[in-house]
N, C-alpha and C positions, 0 to 999 in steps of 0.2 A: 642113553649113550652120550658120552662127552664129545662135543663137536671138535673137529680139527680147527686150528686157527684160521685156515683158509675158508672155512665154512661158518665163521662167526656171524651170528644172526643179530644185527643191531635192533631189529624189531622186538626181539625178546626183552632187551633192556628198556626200549622205549615204552613197552607195556608195563614196566615195573612201577610199583606205587611210589617207590623212593624217588623223590625229585632229583636228588644228586646224580643217581645212576642214569636217569632219563635224560638230564641235560648233557651229561658227558657223552652219552650214546649219540644224541643229536649232533654234537660237535664232531665226534669222530666219523660218523657215517657221512656227514657233509664233506668233511676234509678228504676222506677217501673217495667219495663219489665224484668230487670235482676234478680228480686226476684224470678222469675219463675224457675230458675235453681235449687233452693232448695225447690220448691213447696210452696212458701210463697205468700200471698196475702195481700197487704196493706189495711188499713181500709178506710171507707168513709171519716173519719176525715182527713186523710192524703191527700186524693184527693181534699178535700175542701181547705186545706192549700195550695196545689200546685196551684189550680186555683187562689187563692188570690195573690200568688206571680207572676204568669204569667200576671195577670191583672194589676200588679204594685201597689197593695194595701199594700203589705208588702214586706220586703227585704228577701233574703235567710237566713240571720242571724236570723231575726225575725221568719221565718218559722221553722228553726231549734230549736230555743228556745221554740216555742209553742208546738212542738212535744215532746221535752224533759219534759216540765212542765206538759203536758197532762198525761204522764205516771207516773210522780212523784206524781201527785195528785189523780190519778185514784184509786178508792177503790173497785169498782165492777170488779171482775176478772172472766174471763171465762176460760175454759180448753185450749183455744187457745191463751192465753195472751202472751206467750213468742214468738210464731210465728208472731203474728200481731205486737207486739212491735218491734221485730227485723226488720220486713218488713218496718215499718214506719220510724224508726230511720235511718236505712241504706239507704232507698230511699232518705230521705232528705239530707243525707251526700253525697251520690253520686251526686245528683243534684248540691250541693254546689261545690264539687271538679271539676266537669265538667264545671262549670261556671267560674272557676278561670284560669288565664293565666299562673300561675307558673308551672314549670316542671323541673325536673332534671333526666337525664338518669343514674340511679344508683340503685343498690340493696337497698340502704337506702331509696330511694324514694318509691320503691315498698312496703317495710316494713312499711313506714310511712302511705301509703294509707290504708293498712290493719288496722293499729292502729286507724286511723281516722274513718274508716267505722264501726269498731266493738268495739270501746271503750265502756265499760260498757254494752256491748251486748253479746260478747263472753268472756270466761274466760281468754284466752291467746291472746288477741288482740295485734297485733304488735310484737308477739314473734314467732321465728322460732321453729317449732315443735321438740320435743326431743324424739319422738317415731315413729315407722314405722306404716304405714296405708295401708289399702286396702278398696276398695269400690265396692259393687256389682252393675254392670251396666246392665240395661235392654237391651241395644243394643248389649251386649256381652253375653246374656243369663245368667246373674248372675256372670260372671267372672269379674276380676279386671285388671286395668292397673297396670303395675309395676311402682310405684312412687319412687321418690328419697329416698335413704337411709338416715335416720335421722342424722347419724354421719358426712355426707358430704354436707348437704344442703347449708350452707353458701359458701363453696368452689365451689359448682356447680353453684350457683347464680353468684359469682364473675367471674367464668370462662366464662359463657354464655354472661354476660354483656360485658366482655372485648373483646370477639370475635365479638360481634355485634358492639361495639364501633369502632373497627378497620376495619370493613367491608366497602368496597368502592362501593357505589351505582352508581357512575358516569358511563355513557355509557351503562347502563343496559336498556333493554326494560322493559315495564310495566309487561309483562309476567314474566320476571326474577325477577323483584322487588316483585311482588305478591308471587312468589314461595319462595323467600328468607324470606320475612316477615312472611309468614305462618309457615315456619320452625322455625324461632326464637320464635314466640309466642307459638308454639306447645311445644318446648323444655322448655320454661319458665313455662308453665302450668304443664308439666310432673314432674318437680321438686317438685311441690306441697309443697311449703315451710311452709305452715300453716296447722294447724289441720282442720280448716274449713274456708269457705269463699274464697277459692282460685280462683274459676271461676269469681266471681264478682270483686275481686281485679285485676285479670289478664285483664279483660275486660276494667276496668277503666284506668289501666296503658296503655293498648294498644291504647285506644282512645287518651289519652294525648300524647303518643309517636308519633303517626301518625300526629297529629296536629303540633307537634314540628318540623316535617320534611316538613311541608308545605302542607300536604294533607288536603283538605276541607272535613272532615269526618262528615257526617250526622249521628247522633246517632240512628236514627229510626231503622236501620237494627239490631242493638243490642236489641232494645226494642221488635221488632217483631219476632226475631229469636234467642233469648237468649238460649233456650234449644237446638236448632240445633247447635249453637256455641259450647256448652259444649260437645254434642255428637260427633261433628266433631273433637274436641280435643281428645276425647277418641279413636276414630277410627285411628287418626293420630299417636297414641302412643301405639297401641295394635297389637301384633302379636302372633299367635299360630301356630307354624310350624307343630305340630302334626295334627292339624285340617285343615291345608292348608290355614290359615288366615294370610294375610300380613298387614303391616301398610298401611293405605290408606289416604294419605294427601290430595288427590284431593277434598274431601268433604270440608275441611277447605279452600282450595284454591278457591273453588267456592264462599264461603262466602266472602272472601277478594276481589275476582274479582267483585262481586256485589258492595262491599263497595267502592273500589278504582277506578274501571273502568266503573261503571255504567251499568254493565251487569245485566241480569235478569234470572240468573240460578235458577231453582226451588230448594228451600231449604225445603225438606220434611224429617221429622225425621224418617219415616219408611224406607227411602232409606238407612239409616245408620245401620240398624240392620244387624247383621252378617248372618242371614238367608234370608235376602231380595232377594239376587240374585238367590238363589236356588228356592225360590217360584216363582220369576219372570220367570226363565228359564222354569219351569214346565208349567207356564201359556202360554208361547210362544209355547211350544210343543203342548199343548192342543188345541191352536187355529189353528194349522196346520192340525189338523185332521178334516175330514168332519163331520158336525153336532156335533161338540164338544160343550159341555155345557158351558154356559157363566161363566167366572171366576169372582172372587171377584174383583171389581174395585180398591180396596185398595192395592192389591198385598202384603199383610202383613201376617206374620205368625199368626195363630189363637191364641188368648189369650195373645198376646203381647201388653202391654200398649203403647199408642201413644206418650204421651208427658212427664209429670213429674211423679215421684213416688207418689202414693196415700197412705194415712194413713189407719190404720185398720178401723177407723170409716167410712171412705169413702167407703171402700170395703163393710162394713156392710150396708151402705146406698144403694149400688147397689143391694145387696141381697134382701133388703127390697122392693125396686122398682120392682124387678123381681117377687116377690110374690103379690104385690099390686101396680099396676101402677098408681092408683089414690090417693095414700096416700099423705097427705098434709105435708108441712114443719113443721107445728105446731105439728102434730102427731109424726113426726120424731124427733123433738126436745125433746118431752116428752119421747120417746122411748130410746134415747141415753143420756138423762140427760144434754143437752147443750141448749144454747139459739137458738131461731129461726133464728137470724141473722147468727149464726155459720153454721146452716144447709144450709141456702141460699147461703152462701159463698162456702160451700162444693159442692152444686149442680152446682153452676156457674163454679167451677173448673172442675168438671166432664164433664160438657157440653163443655168446652173449649178443653178438651182432646178427645172429640168425643166418650166418653164412654157411655153417655146417651143423649137422644134427647127429647125436649119438643114438644109434638104434640098438636096443638090446643091452645086455649087461656089460660092465666094464671089461670083463675077462673074455667073453665070447661074442661080444657085439661087433658092430662095424660102423664106419662113418658114412654119412650121406651128405654130399655137397649140395646145398640148396641153390 
């Protein structure tokens, strides 16, 4: 049976013998997977364009042009237009950059990547931010990493790039190489040179940099673990002495060990939450008691979201499903004044985050709120 665009399986292409199809699939799967760090979901149209490119029917330049013209000519707009347009355009641009051989290890190249990814998508694409920022992180219970100060961002970039450029990798073990690379990428991300799009920019730059060093980097780990990658960067750069929380780079190092050493460390977002160890310790204590009640297998704090931030409408959808588990997507669309396609996209995102589960068939089943 022919798959729908929304069900496009990149693994099918990655298993292909043809190197061209495999490389294109790696690029597209990474490009699309990285949108998850900002809770974005590309459209079915983007997936169809990606498939045509992988099959060799159109070039990457043509794919980019089709996506741009699609949004230029589109007249019917939904409430999610900006999110979907950003996801589609940035996905196509990431795929294009990852397919190119050109690379320069410099702050200017990092800035140029941001410009290419977000041109006509974000207001200040390719511009270093001129204001200070903070971001509430669920892994930190709403606290924020201390990002670079706006007045020193370019100096901080120049300093870190110069240190890395002078670093000698010779005679290092792979353990030491992974540890150092994790530290460099962590510092680069903590600077947070741009107002938005820092994680996606950092990921693309990192892949290009590792390839320039001779590493055969498969992009799929970024595609499948993009939100873990971001949360690992958060934990590597956050400390709270008053609460006994230290910077924990080991999560990011596990990511890079999988990437560069072929290890299979478990990359679970719940492990990165600042309360995870406390809950885990309580579970272990409980298991040591006779007849102790069975603990939650997830070992996560109650009411902690699992993957990406959800929108107010998606929270309302969860509330609606709690009241009526048999409510249809059509009814939800009418209730919230959006298209049925938008609701189905919301439901899919909530399923991916394990916040809801579909029980039974699509026609006669019902929703379970986890």
